[in-house]
PAPADREN-448619 format. One record per atom (N, C-alpha, C): atom name; residue number from 0; x negated, z, y; residue in three letters. Coordinates in steps of 0.05 Angstrom, whole numbers. Atoms other than C-alpha are relative to their C-alpha. Layout:
N
R  site  pos       x       z       y  code
R    CA  NUM       X       Z       Y   ALA
...
This chain:
228
R  site  pos       x       z       y  code
R     N    0      -8      20     -21   MET
R    CA    0    -399     307    -113   MET
R     C    0      19      13      20   MET
R     N    1     -17     -12     -21   THR
R    CA    1    -370     330     -47   THR
R     C    1      27     -16       2   THR
R     N    2     -26      14      -1   PRO
R    CA    2    -295     315     -45   PRO
R     C    2       5     -13      28   PRO
R     N    3      -9      13     -25   ILE
R    CA    3    -266     268       8   ILE
R     C    3      23      17      11   ILE
R     N    4     -21     -15     -13   ARG
R    CA    4    -224     308      57   ARG
R     C    4      20     -20      12   ARG
R     N    5     -20      20      -6   LEU
R    CA    5    -159     270      66   LEU
R     C    5      25      12      14   LEU
R     N    6     -23      -9     -15   LEU
R    CA    6    -101     278     115   LEU
R     C    6      22     -21      -3   LEU
R     N    7     -23      18       1   ILE
R    CA    7     -31     248     104   ILE
R     C    7      16       2      26   ILE
R     N    8     -16       1     -24   VAL
R    CA    8       6     226     167   VAL
R     C    8      24     -18      -5   VAL
R     N    9     -24      14       8   GLU
R    CA    9      77     205     149   GLU
R     C    9      25      15       8   GLU
R     N   10     -23     -15     -11   ASP
R    CA   10     143     222     183   ASP
R     C   10      22       4     -21   ASP
R     N   11     -21      -3      21   ASP
R    CA   11     187     212     121   ASP
R     C   11     -10      21     -20   ASP
R     N   12       9     -22      16   HIS
R    CA   12     183     277      82   HIS
R     C   12      -2      -8     -30   HIS
R     N   13       0       8      28   LYS
R    CA   13     200     245      15   LYS
R     C   13     -24     -18      -7   LYS
R     N   14      23      17       4   ILE
R    CA   14     147     191      22   ILE
R     C   14     -26      16       2   ILE
R     N   15      23     -17      -3   ALA
R    CA   15      97     243      45   ALA
R     C   15      -5      16     -26   ALA
R     N   16       3     -15      25   GLU
R    CA   16     111     283     -18   GLU
R     C   16     -10     -18     -23   GLU
R     N   17      10      19      20   ILE
R    CA   17     100     221     -62   ILE
R     C   17     -30      -4       5   ILE
R     N   18      28       4      -6   GLN
R    CA   18      34     209     -26   GLN
R     C   18     -16      25      -8   GLN
R     N   19      14     -24       7   ARG
R    CA   19      15     282     -36   ARG
R     C   19      -5       1     -31   ARG
R     N   20       3       0      29   ARG
R    CA   20      27     276    -111   ARG
R     C   20     -21     -21      -9   ARG
R     N   21      20      20       7   PHE
R    CA   21     -14     212    -114   PHE
R     C   21     -28      10       6   PHE
R     N   22      26     -10      -8   VAL
R    CA   22     -71     244     -76   VAL
R     C   22     -10      21     -19   VAL
R     N   23       8     -21      18   GLU
R    CA   23     -72     303    -123   GLU
R     C   23      -9     -11     -27   GLU
R     N   24       9      12      25   ARG
R    CA   24     -83     255    -181   ARG
R     C   24     -27     -14       3   ARG
R     N   25      25      13      -5   LEU
R    CA   25    -145     226    -148   LEU
R     C   25     -23      19      -5   LEU
R     N   26      23     -17       5   GLU
R    CA   26    -213     252    -169   GLU
R     C   26     -17       3      26   GLU
R     N   27      18      -6     -22   ASN
R    CA   27    -258     285    -117   ASN
R     C   27      12      -6      27   ASN
R     N   28     -14       3     -25   VAL
R    CA   28    -206     282     -62   VAL
R     C   28      14      26       6   VAL
R     N   29     -12     -25      -8   GLU
R    CA   29    -184     344     -24   GLU
R     C   29      21      -5      23   GLU
R     N   30     -20       3     -20   LEU
R    CA   30    -118     342      14   LEU
R     C   30      -2      23      20   LEU
R     N   31       4     -21     -20   CYS
R    CA   31    -129     380      79   CYS
R     C   31      23       4      18   CYS
R     N   32     -24      -4     -17   GLY
R    CA   32     -60     372     110   GLY
R     C   32      19     -23      -1   GLY
R     N   33     -20      21      -2   ILE
R    CA   33       4     334     119   ILE
R     C   33      13       3      28   ILE
R     N   34     -13       0     -27   ALA
R    CA   34      31     315     189   ALA
R     C   34      23     -19       0   ALA
R     N   35     -24      17      -1   HIS
R    CA   35     101     289     201   HIS
R     C   35       5     -11      28   HIS
R     N   36      -1      11     -27   THR
R    CA   36      90     274     275   THR
R     C   36     -28      -6       9   THR
R     N   37      27       7     -10   LEU
R    CA   37      33     244     315   LEU
R     C   37     -12      24      14   LEU
R     N   38      10     -24     -13   ALA
R    CA   38      28     308     355   ALA
R     C   38     -14      19     -20   ALA
R     N   39      12     -17      20   ASP
R    CA   39      16     348     292   ASP
R     C   39     -25     -13     -12   ASP
R     N   40      23      15      11   ALA
R    CA   40     -32     294     267   ALA
R     C   40     -24       5      18   ALA
R     N   41      23      -4     -19   ARG
R    CA   41     -75     301     330   ARG
R     C   41     -12      28      -4   ARG
R     N   42       9     -28       4   ASP
R    CA   42     -79     377     320   ASP
R     C   42     -16       2     -26   ASP
R     N   43      13      -3      26   LEU
R    CA   43     -97     371     246   LEU
R     C   43     -27     -16       0   LEU
R     N   44      25      15      -1   VAL
R    CA   44    -150     317     260   VAL
R     C   44     -21      17      14   VAL
R     N   45      19     -16     -16   ASP
R    CA   45    -182     363     312   ASP
R     C   45     -10      24     -16   ASP
R     N   46       7     -25      14   VAL
R    CA   46    -181     425     268   VAL
R     C   46     -13      -6     -28   VAL
R     N   47       9       4      28   MET
R    CA   47    -191     397     197   MET
R     C   47     -22     -21      -3   MET
R     N   48      21      21       0   GLU
R    CA   48    -236     338     214   GLU
R     C   48      -1     -15     -27   GLU
R     N   49      -1      15      25   PRO
R    CA   49    -214     295     155   PRO
R     C   49     -18     -24       0   PRO
R     N   50      15      24       1   GLU
R    CA   50    -258     239     131   GLU
R     C   50      18     -25      -2   GLU
R     N   51     -18      23       5   LEU
R    CA   51    -199     195     112   LEU
R     C   51      29       8       7   LEU
R     N   52     -28      -5      -8   ILE
R    CA   52    -128     190     140   ILE
R     C   52      18     -22     -12   ILE
R     N   53     -21      19       9   LEU
R    CA   53     -68     157     106   LEU
R     C   53      21       0      22   LEU
R     N   54     -16       0     -25   LEU
R    CA   54     -29     135     168   LEU
R     C   54      22     -21      -1   LEU
R     N   55     -23      17      -3   ASP
R    CA   55      40     106     177   ASP
R     C   55      -1     -12      28   ASP
R     N   56      -1      13     -27   VAL
R    CA   56      58      62     238   VAL
R     C   56      22      12      17   VAL
R     N   57     -23      -7     -16   TYR
R    CA   57     128      83     260   TYR
R     C   57       6      30      -2   TYR
R     N   58      -6     -29      -2   PHE
R    CA   58     140     155     284   PHE
R     C   58      20       4      22   PHE
R     N   59     -18      -6     -21   PRO
R    CA   59     194     187     326   PRO
R     C   59     -14       4      27   PRO
R     N   60      14      -6     -25   ASP
R    CA   60     141     207     377   ASP
R     C   60     -21     -20       7   ASP
R     N   61      19      21      -8   GLY
R    CA   61     102     142     380   GLY
R     C   61      -7     -18     -23   GLY
R     N   62      10      20      19   ASN
R    CA   62      63      90     341   ASN
R     C   62     -27       9     -11   ASN
R     N   63      25      -9      12   GLY
R    CA   63       9     105     291   GLY
R     C   63     -24     -15       9   GLY
R     N   64      23      15     -10   LEU
R    CA   64     -34      50     320   LEU
R     C   64     -11      13      26   LEU
R     N   65      10     -14     -23   GLU
R    CA   65     -38      92     383   GLU
R     C   65     -20      21      -8   GLU
R     N   66      19     -20      10   LEU
R    CA   66     -71     148     343   LEU
R     C   66     -25     -14     -10   LEU
R     N   67      23      15       9   LEU
R    CA   67    -117      97     311   LEU
R     C   67     -18      -7      23   LEU
R     N   68      16       8     -23   ARG
R    CA   68    -140      72     379   ARG
R     C   68     -13      25      13   ARG
R     N   69      12     -25     -12   GLU
R    CA   69    -150     144     404   GLU
R     C   69     -24       9     -16   GLU
R     N   70      22      -8      17   LEU
R    CA   70    -194     160     344   LEU
R     C   70     -24     -17       5   LEU
R     N   71      23      18      -5   ARG
R    CA   71    -237      99     357   ARG
R     C   71     -12       4      28   ARG
R     N   72      10      -4     -28   ALA
R    CA   72    -241     112     432   ALA
R     C   72     -18      24       3   ALA
R     N   73      17     -24      -1   ARG
R    CA   73    -270     180     420   ARG
R     C   73     -21       2     -22   ARG
R     N   74      21       2      20   ASP
R    CA   74    -316     157     364   ASP
R     C   74       4      20     -22   ASP
R     N   75      -6     -19      21   SER
R    CA   75    -281     200     312   SER
R     C   75     -13      -9     -26   SER
R     N   76      12       6      26   ARG
R    CA   76    -313     205     243   ARG
R     C   76      21      -6     -21   ARG
R     N   77     -21       5      19   SER
R    CA   77    -245     198     210   SER
R     C   77       6     -29      -3   SER
R     N   78      -8      27       6   ASP
R    CA   78    -230     132     176   ASP
R     C   78      29      -1      -7   ASP
R     N   79     -29       3       3   VAL
R    CA   79    -160     105     168   VAL
R     C   79       8     -21     -20   VAL
R     N   80     -14      20      17   ILE
R    CA   80    -120      71     113   ILE
R     C   80      29       0       9   ILE
R     N   81     -28       2     -10   LEU
R    CA   81     -55      46     142   LEU
R     C   81      18      -5     -24   LEU
R     N   82     -21       4      21   ILE
R    CA   82       5      53      94   ILE
R     C   82      26      -3      14   ILE
R     N   83     -23       5     -17   THR
R    CA   83      65      21     125   THR
R     C   83      18     -22     -11   THR
R     N   84     -19      21       7   ALA
R    CA   84     127     -22     117   ALA
R     C   84      -2     -23      20   ALA
R     N   85       2      21     -21   ALA
R    CA   85     106     -63     178   ALA
R     C   85     -13     -25     -11   ALA
R     N   86      10      25      11   LYS
R    CA   86      97    -135     155   LYS
R     C   86      -6     -20      22   LYS
R     N   87       5      19     -22   GLU
R    CA   87      88    -166     224   GLU
R     C   87     -30      -5       2   GLU
R     N   88      29       8      -1   VAL
R    CA   88      22    -204     231   VAL
R     C   88     -13      14      23   VAL
R     N   89      12     -13     -24   GLU
R    CA   89      11    -174     300   GLU
R     C   89      -8      29      -6   GLU
R     N   90       7     -27       8   THR
R    CA   90      12    -104     270   THR
R     C   90     -26       0     -16   THR
R     N   91      24       2      15   LEU
R    CA   91     -41    -125     221   LEU
R     C   91     -24      -6      18   LEU
R     N   92      22       6     -19   ARG
R    CA   92     -83    -155     277   ARG
R     C   92      -8      24      16   ARG
R     N   93       6     -25     -16   SER
R    CA   93     -78     -91     318   SER
R     C   93     -15      20     -18   SER
R     N   94      13     -19      18   ALA
R    CA   94     -97     -50     257   ALA
R     C   94     -29      -9      -5   ALA
R     N   95      27      10       5   LEU
R    CA   95    -158     -94     243   LEU
R     C   95     -17       4      25   LEU
R     N   96      15      -5     -25   ARG
R    CA   96    -179     -91     316   ARG
R     C   96      -7      30       4   ARG
R     N   97       4     -29      -2   GLY
R    CA   97    -172     -16     311   GLY
R     C   97     -20      11     -20   GLY
R     N   98      21      -8      19   GLY
R    CA   98    -220     -14     253   GLY
R     C   98      11      15     -25   GLY
R     N   99     -10     -13      24   VAL
R    CA   99    -175       7     194   VAL
R     C   99     -18      -7     -24   VAL
R     N  100      15       6      24   PHE
R    CA  100    -211      12     128   PHE
R     C  100      16     -17     -20   PHE
R     N  101     -18      15      18   ASP
R    CA  101    -151     -15      90   ASP
R     C  101      28      -1      11   ASP
R     N  102     -28       3     -10   TYR
R    CA  102     -79     -37     101   TYR
R     C  102      17      -4     -25   TYR
R     N  103     -17       0      24   ILE
R    CA  103     -28     -22      46   ILE
R     C  103      29      -1       7   ILE
R     N  104     -28       2      -5   LEU
R    CA  104      44     -44      47   LEU
R     C  104      16      18     -19   LEU
R     N  105     -19     -16      17   LYS
R    CA  105     100       1      23   LYS
R     C  105      17     -19     -15   LYS
R     N  106       3     -27      12   PRO
R    CA  106     125      17     -28   PRO
R     C  106     -29       3     -12   PRO
R     N  107      27      -6       9   LEU
R    CA  107      59      50     -44   LEU
R     C  107      -1       3     -31   LEU
R     N  108       5      -2      29   VAL
R    CA  108      34      41    -116   VAL
R     C  108     -26      16      -4   VAL
R     N  109      23     -17       4   PHE
R    CA  109     -14      93    -143   PHE
R     C  109     -26     -15      -4   PHE
R     N  110      24      15       6   GLU
R    CA  110     -63      42    -170   GLU
R     C  110     -13     -13      24   GLU
R     N  111      10      12     -25   ARG
R    CA  111     -69       9    -102   ARG
R     C  111     -14      21      17   ARG
R     N  112      13     -22     -15   LEU
R    CA  112     -84      75     -68   LEU
R     C  112     -26       8     -13   LEU
R     N  113      24      -8      15   GLN
R    CA  113    -133      94    -122   GLN
R     C  113     -23     -20       5   GLN
R     N  114      20      21      -5   GLU
R    CA  114    -170      27    -112   GLU
R     C  114     -11       3      28   GLU
R     N  115       9      -2     -27   ALA
R    CA  115    -173      37     -37   ALA
R     C  115     -18      24       4   ALA
R     N  116      16     -24      -3   VAL
R    CA  116    -200     108     -42   VAL
R     C  116     -26      -2     -15   VAL
R     N  117      25       5      14   ASN
R    CA  117    -251      88     -94   ASN
R     C  117     -19     -17      16   ASN
R     N  118      17      18     -16   ARG
R    CA  118    -276      32     -50   ARG
R     C  118     -11      16      25   ARG
R     N  119      10     -16     -22   TYR
R    CA  119    -280      82       8   TYR
R     C  119     -22      18      -8   TYR
R     N  120      21     -17      10   ARG
R    CA  120    -321     129     -34   ARG
R     C  120     -26     -16      -4   ARG
R     N  121      24      17       4   GLU
R    CA  121    -368      73     -53   GLU
R     C  121     -13      -7      27   GLU
R     N  122       9       6     -27   HIS
R    CA  122    -373      55      21   HIS
R     C  122     -16      23      11   HIS
R     N  123      14     -24      -9   LEU
R    CA  123    -393     126      38   LEU
R     C  123     -27       3     -14   LEU
R     N  124      24      -3      16   ASP
R    CA  124    -444     128     -18   ASP
R     C  124     -21     -20       9   ASP
R     N  125      19      20     -10   LYS
R    CA  125    -476      63       6   LYS
R     C  125     -12       8      27   LYS
R     N  126      10      -8     -27   LEU
R    CA  126    -481      89      77   LEU
R     C  126     -20      23      -2   LEU
R     N  127      17     -23       2   SER
R    CA  127    -512     155      56   SER
R     C  127     -27      -7     -13   SER
R     N  128      25       7      13   ALA
R    CA  128    -564     119      14   ALA
R     C  128     -19     -17      17   ALA
R     N  129      16      18     -17   LEU
R    CA  129    -589      75      71   LEU
R     C  129     -21      16      16   LEU
R     N  130      20     -10     -18   ASN
R    CA  130    -654      90     107   ASN
R     C  130      -3     -18      25   ASN
R     N  131       0      19     -22   GLN
R    CA  131    -657      27     149   GLN
R     C  131      15     -25     -10   GLN
R     N  132     -17      22       6   LEU
R    CA  132    -616     -36     152   LEU
R     C  132     -15     -26      -5   LEU
R     N  133       8      28       4   ALA
R    CA  133    -630    -104     122   ALA
R     C  133      26     -15      -3   ALA
R     N  134     -25      15      -1   GLN
R    CA  134    -580    -161     123   GLN
R     C  134      16       3     -26   GLN
R     N  135     -15      -2      25   LYS
R    CA  135    -563    -155      49   LYS
R     C  135      16      27      -1   LYS
R     N  136     -15     -26      -1   GLU
R    CA  136    -544     -81      60   GLU
R     C  136      24      -2      18   GLU
R     N  137     -22       4     -18   VAL
R    CA  137    -501    -100     119   VAL
R     C  137      22     -16     -13   VAL
R     N  138     -20      17      13   ASP
R    CA  138    -467    -154      79   ASP
R     C  138      15      15     -22   ASP
R     N  139     -13     -16      21   ALA
R    CA  139    -453    -105      23   ALA
R     C  139      20      20      11   ALA
R     N  140     -17     -20     -12   LEU
R    CA  140    -420     -56      71   LEU
R     C  140      25     -12      14   LEU
R     N  141     -22      12     -15   LEU
R    CA  141    -377    -104     112   LEU
R     C  141      18     -16     -18   LEU
R     N  142     -18      16      16   PRO
R    CA  142    -315    -137      84   PRO
R     C  142      -5     -30       4   PRO
R     N  143       5      29      -2   ARG
R    CA  143    -328    -210      68   ARG
R     C  143      18     -14     -20   ARG
R     N  144     -20      11      19   GLY
R    CA  144    -264    -236      36   GLY
R     C  144      -5     -28      -8   GLY
R     N  145       4      29       6   SER
R    CA  145    -287    -309      39   SER
R     C  145     -18      -4     -24   SER
R     N  146      18       4      22   GLN
R    CA  146    -340    -297     -14   GLN
R     C  146      14       0     -27   GLN
R     N  147     -14      -2      25   ASP
R    CA  147    -287    -286     -67   ASP
R     C  147      21     -22      -3   ASP
R     N  148     -20      21       1   THR
R    CA  148    -247    -350     -55   THR
R     C  148       1     -14     -27   THR
R     N  149       1      14      26   ASP
R    CA  149    -271    -380    -121   ASP
R     C  149      10      18     -22   ASP
R     N  150      -9     -19      20   HIS
R    CA  150    -250    -317    -158   HIS
R     C  150      20      19      12   HIS
R     N  151     -20     -16     -13   PRO
R    CA  151    -186    -291    -128   PRO
R     C  151       6      25     -16   PRO
R     N  152      -6     -26      13   ARG
R    CA  152    -170    -218    -143   ARG
R     C  152      27      -1     -12   ARG
R     N  153     -26      -1      13   GLN
R    CA  153    -115    -206    -192   GLN
R     C  153      19      19      14   GLN
R     N  154     -21     -17     -12   GLU
R    CA  154     -50    -177    -168   GLU
R     C  154       0      27     -14   GLU
R     N  155      -1     -27      11   ARG
R    CA  155     -50    -102    -177   ARG
R     C  155      29       7      -7   ARG
R     N  156     -27      -4       9   LEU
R    CA  156      11     -86    -219   LEU
R     C  156       4      29     -10   LEU
R     N  157      -5     -27      10   PRO
R    CA  157      43     -18    -234   PRO
R     C  157       4       0     -30   PRO
R     N  158      -4      -3      29   LYS
R    CA  158      49       8    -305   LYS
R     C  158      28     -10      -8   LYS
R     N  159     -26      11       9   GLY
R    CA  159     104     -28    -343   GLY
R     C  159       7     -27      10   GLY
R     N  160      -5      27     -11   ILE
R    CA  160      98     -94    -305   ILE
R     C  160     -23     -18     -10   ILE
R     N  161      20      18      11   ASP
R    CA  161      62    -150    -342   ASP
R     C  161      -1     -26      17   ASP
R     N  162       4      22     -18   GLY
R    CA  162      33    -207    -301   GLY
R     C  162      13     -26     -10   GLY
R     N  163     -11      25      11   LEU
R    CA  163      54    -264    -348   LEU
R     C  163      30       0       1   LEU
R     N  164     -30      -2      -1   THR
R    CA  164     126    -239    -353   THR
R     C  164       9      -2      29   THR
R     N  165      -8       1     -29   LEU
R    CA  165     128    -230    -277   LEU
R     C  165      -1     -29      10   LEU
R     N  166       2      28      -8   ASP
R    CA  166     104    -302    -267   ASP
R     C  166      23     -16     -11   ASP
R     N  167     -22      15      12   LYS
R    CA  167     158    -327    -314   LYS
R     C  167      25       5      15   LYS
R     N  168     -24      -6     -16   ILE
R    CA  168     212    -292    -275   ILE
R     C  168      -1     -13      27   ILE
R     N  169       3      14     -25   ARG
R    CA  169     184    -319    -210   ARG
R     C  169       6     -29      -2   ARG
R     N  170      -5      29       4   ASP
R    CA  170     186    -389    -239   ASP
R     C  170      30      -5      -3   ASP
R     N  171     -29       4       3   VAL
R    CA  171     259    -381    -260   VAL
R     C  171      14       3      27   VAL
R     N  172     -12      -5     -26   ILE
R    CA  172     279    -352    -192   ILE
R     C  172      -5     -22      19   ILE
R     N  173       7      21     -19   ALA
R    CA  173     242    -407    -156   ALA
R     C  173      18     -25      -1   ALA
R     N  174     -18      23       3   HIS
R    CA  174     292    -458    -182   HIS
R     C  174      27       5      13   HIS
R     N  175     -24      -6     -15   GLY
R    CA  175     346    -423    -142   GLY
R     C  175      21      15     -16   GLY
R     N  176     -22     -14      13   GLY
R    CA  176     410    -387    -157   GLY
R     C  176      -1      30       3   GLY
R     N  177      -2     -29      -1   HIS
R    CA  177     433    -315    -160   HIS
R     C  177       2      10     -29   HIS
R     N  178       2      -8      27   TRP
R    CA  178     414    -280    -224   TRP
R     C  178       6      29      -4   TRP
R     N  179      -4     -27       7   SER
R    CA  179     439    -217    -256   SER
R     C  179     -22       8     -19   SER
R     N  180      21     -10      18   ALA
R    CA  180     392    -173    -298   ALA
R     C  180       6     -10     -29   ALA
R     N  181      -7       8      27   GLU
R    CA  181     431    -192    -360   GLU
R     C  181      -6     -30      -4   GLU
R     N  182       6      29       2   GLU
R    CA  182     425    -267    -346   GLU
R     C  182     -30      -5      -1   GLU
R     N  183      29       4       0   MET
R    CA  183     351    -261    -331   MET
R     C  183     -12       9     -27   MET
R     N  184      10      -9      26   GLY
R    CA  184     340    -221    -395   GLY
R     C  184       4     -20     -21   GLY
R     N  185      -6      21      20   ALA
R    CA  185     374    -275    -436   ALA
R     C  185     -19     -24       4   ALA
R     N  186      17      23      -6   GLU
R    CA  186     332    -328    -401   GLU
R     C  186     -29       4     -10   GLU
R     N  187      28      -6       6   MET
R    CA  187     266    -293    -414   MET
R     C  187      -3      12     -28   MET
R     N  188       2     -11      27   GLY
R    CA  188     283    -265    -483   GLY
R     C  188      -6      29       0   GLY
R     N  189       5     -29      -2   ALA
R    CA  189     283    -192    -462   ALA
R     C  189      26      15       5   ALA
R     N  190     -24     -16      -4   SER
R    CA  190     332    -135    -453   SER
R     C  190       8      -1      30   SER
R     N  191      -9      -2     -28   ARG
R    CA  191     374    -127    -390   ARG
R     C  191     -16      21      15   ARG
R     N  192      15     -22     -13   THR
R    CA  192     336     -62    -375   THR
R     C  192     -28     -10       8   THR
R     N  193      26      10      -6   THR
R    CA  193     269     -97    -378   THR
R     C  193       1     -20      23   THR
R     N  194      -3      20     -22   ALA
R    CA  194     293    -155    -334   ALA
R     C  194       5      14      26   ALA
R     N  195      -6     -14     -25   ARG
R    CA  195     321    -106    -283   ARG
R     C  195     -25      13      12   ARG
R     N  196      24     -12     -10   ARG
R    CA  196     254     -70    -279   ARG
R     C  196     -17     -20      15   ARG
R     N  197      16      20     -13   TYR
R    CA  197     218    -134    -261   TYR
R     C  197      14     -10      26   TYR
R     N  198     -14       9     -23   LEU
R    CA  198     272    -157    -213   LEU
R     C  198      -1      20      23   LEU
R     N  199       1     -20     -21   GLU
R    CA  199     273     -91    -176   GLU
R     C  199     -28       2      11   GLU
R     N  200      27       1     -10   TYR
R    CA  200     197     -94    -172   TYR
R     C  200      -3     -22      21   TYR
R     N  201       3      22     -19   LEU
R    CA  201     202    -161    -137   LEU
R     C  201      17       4      25   LEU
R     N  202     -15      -8     -24   VAL
R    CA  202     255    -133     -90   VAL
R     C  202     -18      19      17   VAL
R     N  203      17     -18     -14   GLY
R    CA  203     206     -78     -73   GLY
R     C  203     -24     -13      14   GLY
R     N  204      22      15     -13   THR
R    CA  204     151    -128     -57   THR
R     C  204       9     -19      22   THR
R     N  205     -11      17     -21   GLY
R    CA  205     198    -166     -12   GLY
R     C  205       3     -29      -8   GLY
R     N  206      -3      28       9   GLU
R    CA  206     199    -230     -54   GLU
R     C  206      29      -7      -6   GLU
R     N  207     -28       5       6   LEU
R    CA  207     272    -222     -75   LEU
R     C  207      18      17      16   LEU
R     N  208     -20     -17     -11   SER
R    CA  208     335    -196     -45   SER
R     C  208      22       4     -21   SER
R     N  209     -21      -7      20   ALA
R    CA  209     392    -163     -83   ALA
R     C  209      26       6      15   ALA
R     N  210     -26      -6     -11   GLU
R    CA  210     466    -160     -69   GLU
R     C  210      19       8     -22   GLU
R     N  211     -20     -10      20   VAL
R    CA  211     525    -127    -104   VAL
R     C  211      24     -19       0   VAL
R     N  212     -24      16       4   SER
R    CA  212     580    -172    -131   SER
R     C  212      17      12     -21   SER
R     N  213     -19     -11      19   TYR
R    CA  213     642    -157    -171   TYR
R     C  213       9     -22     -19   TYR
R     N  214      -8      19      20   GLY
R    CA  214     657    -193    -236   GLY
R     C  214      30      -1      -3   GLY
R     N  215     -29       5       4   SER
R    CA  215     725    -214    -263   SER
R     C  215      14      26      -7   SER
R     N  216     -12     -25       7   VAL
R    CA  216     737    -143    -289   VAL
R     C  216      -5      21      21   VAL
R     N  217       4     -19     -23   GLY
R    CA  217     716    -111    -223   GLY
R     C  217     -24      17      -3   GLY
R     N  218      24     -16       3   ARG
R    CA  218     650     -82    -249   ARG
R     C  218     -22      -9      19   ARG
R     N  219      21       9     -19   PRO
R    CA  219     597     -82    -194   PRO
R     C  219     -26      -8     -14   PRO
R     N  220      24      11      13   GLU
R    CA  220     534    -121    -211   GLU
R     C  220     -19      -9      22   GLU
R     N  221      21       9     -19   ARG
R    CA  221     469    -131    -174   ARG
R     C  221     -10     -28      -9   ARG
R     N  222       9      27       5   ARG
R    CA  222     449    -204    -168   ARG
R     C  222     -24      -5      19   ARG
R     N  223      25       3     -14   TYR
R    CA  223     380    -227    -146   TYR
R     C  223      -6     -29       6   TYR
R     N  224       8      28      -8   CYS
R    CA  224     354    -288    -109   CYS
R     C  224     -24       2      18   CYS
R     N  225      23       1     -17   LEU
R    CA  225     295    -310     -68   LEU
R     C  225       8      10      28   LEU
R     N  226      -5     -10     -27   LYS
R    CA  226     290    -274      -1   LYS
R     C  226      -4     -22      20   LYS
R     N  227       2      21     -20   THR
R    CA  227     303    -320      57   THR
R     C  227      -8      11      27   THR
């Protein structure tokens, strides 16, 4: 099987390194370069001709959506998965208009990237197997999210995060208040360390916010509440 040639375009060097390590864990994927600026990205796209680009939005020298529009304007063969912290609906709309294959919010989880790349590989395989189009083949290729409304996809969770436990914490937090990891652990019948892992995960997804408070003995403590 021919490997997918993949380019990482990310200005944050640490995040780019995390993505590089994730990509190296993927089967039949070849990393052909890492660009930290849009200028470098343009050069690497021209020279390396990647099939797939992991693209951020915000760069010191511009916006990743500009590169996306340039690729589409010149009918580039490179497809794009946007990986970004941008949660504005207009950014998503622009990305969809630009023809992104997928849109992943940071922090990036390996399983979510793996799912996206596997779907991209299946997409390529379906395209290469076609001789001529019929409607059912078109329907199989194009995203049709409405067909899954009766069977919603399960939330993709990282290793060490259980869905039932996560829902229990969400239910507790939904009733209000500011919770420490120790208090949450006592409420759910788990250790403080386990509770903190789940609470920090929800901070990462943007569902909760955390603030540092000082107890009666002056020891700093993170307390968690619903993000407003």
